[in-house]
N, C-alpha and C positions, 0 to 999 in steps of 0.2 A: 211430298213436302211434310216435314215433321209437324206434330201437334204444336210444339213450341213456336215454330215459324208461322203457322196459321194463326195462332193466338196473337202473335206480334203484329201480323198484317192487319188483323181485325181491329186491334187497338189503334193502330196508326190511322187507318181509314175512317174509323169512327170519330177520331179527333179532327179529321180533315187533311191529314198528311198524305201527299201523293208522291213527292220526290223522295228518292232513296237516300240513305245516309251516304256521306262521302267515304272514300277510302282514305284512312288517315295516312299521313306521310309528309314529305318535304316538297316544297315548290320553290322554284327560282323566282324571286320577286325583285322589283326595283323599289327600294325605299328612298327616303330623302337623303340618306347617307350613302346610297349606291346599291349595287347588286348584293343580294343576300339569298341564302337558302334557308327558309323558315318552315317550321313544322305547323301542321294544322290537324285538328281533331276531326272526328266523323260528323260533327254538327254541320248540317246543311243550312246556310242562310236562307234558302228558298222556303224553309218552314215558316219563317215569320209571315210571309205573304199568305201562305196556305192557312195559317191560323188567324189571319186578319189583324196582325200586329205590325204597327209601324214603329220600330224600336227607337226609343229616345234615350235610354240608359242601358248600357251593358257593363256588367262587372265580371271580370275574368280573374279567378283565383288560381294561382299556380301558373305563372307566365311561361315557364320553360325557356323559350327563346324569344317570346313576344309575337310569335306567328299568328296566333288566333286573334289577339288584340289588333294586330296590323290589318288582318283581312276584314274584321268587323268595322274598323274605322274607315277603310277604303270602300267597303260595300255600302255603308250608311253614313254619308258625309254630315248629316244633321244629328247624328247620335253621339252622345257623350260616352266615351269608352274609357274605363278604368281597369288597369291590370295590376295585380299584386303578387310580388315574389318575396318569399321569406329568406332565401339563401343570399347572403351578401355578394358572393361571387357571381351567381346567376343574375342577380339584380343589376350588377354592372354590365353584364352581357346584354340583358334586355334593354337597359337604358341606352346603350350604344346602338343596338339594332333599331330602336324606335326613335332615335334622336331626330327631331324635326318633324315627326309624325304627330297627328292629332290624337294622342293617347296620353293619359295620365298614368305614370308609373310609380308605384309605391313599394317601399321595402319594409315589410312586416309580415308576421305569420297570422293569417286569419284563423281564429280559434275561439275558445270559450271564455278566455280571461284576458284582462288587460295587464300588461307588464311583461317582464322577461320570462321566456319559456325555453325549455330544452329543445335543441334542434340537432338532428342527426344528419350531417351532410353525407352524400353518397358519391362515389366515384366509379368511373368506368375507364380502365386503362390509365388510372392515376389522375384523370381529369374530373373536376367536380361537375356532376351531371344533374339531371332534373328529378332524381329519385330521392332527394332529401325529404325528411319527414319529421314530424313531432314525435313519432313513435319508433321504437326499435323494430327492426325486421324480425319476423318469426322464422322458424325453421322452414315453414312452408314457402315463405318468400325466397329464402336463400336457396332452396332446392329448385324453385321455378326460375329464378333469375340469378344464376350462379355467377354471372359476369359483373353483377353490381356489388360493390364493396361498401358497406356502411361504415362511416368513421365515428370516432368518439364524439359524444354530444358536446356542443357548445351552447351558447344562449343567444337568442335573437329577441326582438321586441314583438310581443303578442298583442293582438287587437281583437276584441269581441267584434262580431259582425255589425251589431247595432251601433257600437262606438265608432267603427269605421265609417258607417253611413252618416252618422250624425256629424262627424268632423268634415265630411265631404259635402254636407248639405243634400244628401240623397234621400228622398222620401218615397221613390218608386223605382222599380227595376224591371225591365222587360225580359232580360236574360241574365241569370247567374250561371256562369260557366266555370265548373270546378274540376281541377285535376290536382288534388292536394294530398295525395299519398296517405289516406286513412283519416284525414281530419274533417271529412265531410260532416259527420255527426256533430263534431264540436262546433262547426259553423252553424248548423241547423239549430243547435241549442241556444244560440245567441242572436237569432234573426230579429227578435223584437217585433216591432210593428211593420217592418219592411218585408213584404212577401212578394218575391219576384214572380212574374207571370209564368216564366219558364225556368226550370232548373235542369241543366245538363251536367251530369257528374259521373266520375269514375265509380264503378261499383266494386269495392274491394272484397276479397274472399279469404279472410283469415291471414292476411299478410302482415298485419301491424299489431304488435303486442300492446294490449290494453285498450285498443280502439274497438268501439262497437262494430259488429260485423254488418254486412250489407243488409241482412234481414231486419236488424234493429233500425237501421237508417231508413229502410223502406217503410216500416211502421211509423216512424216519426214523421215522415213526409205525409203519410195518410192522415195522421193526427192534425197536421198543419193545413189540410184541405187540398192536397195534391193527388192526382192520379197518374200512374205511369202510362205513357202513350207509346214508348219505344223501349224495348229491351234488347240491347246490342251486346249482351253477355258481359263484357267488361265496362260498358257505359250504358247509362239510362237517361231517358228524357222524361221529365215530369211536367204536367200542366196544372196550374192552379184553377180550382173551380171558380167560376165567375158568378 
């Protein structure tokens, strides 16, 4: 076993995590609107229990197809689940997938400012997909994901994270689940007084022009009082000091 894997296992066990991360992918599910094939991340809901958390509020930034919000709402019936999608076309898809489900679906870009912001849609085989971003793709991104075509920037409504929470009446969050294509640092710069207990986020590696790299985001999280408890290479789990 590599040193990195050993360190990761030590961090997880020290925090109390026993269950492994899930394999990300798509599952066939039955929603209120019928059968769907929805995506889920590697976040394992069993981690809540292992960390002694009974989730009351989960905020999911970057809905993709609504799959993570769906599974959180189904797993925790007493939990308020909010999912946020910036891309208007993806928002329509998510709204349709989650119609009749106990999930609040919002259309805006969680970021560092309130008001209109540039938005770069992305397509795969001509279809608007989940790689839209506030930032232009770098050459590194284009080389790594050559099948993704970023389109000319449009504008969408941006919301600071503290503004978003204030408008929703949210004062505490058990899990902030983020897959927002480079905008993680922008959200962390606007968390205000709401400090989620857990933050699960994509860890970007120089893919987005003008966005802080993952190391800067990691330092910001440490400044906010978080420690990393899982390093899954492209995703990380952070726990707030209590």
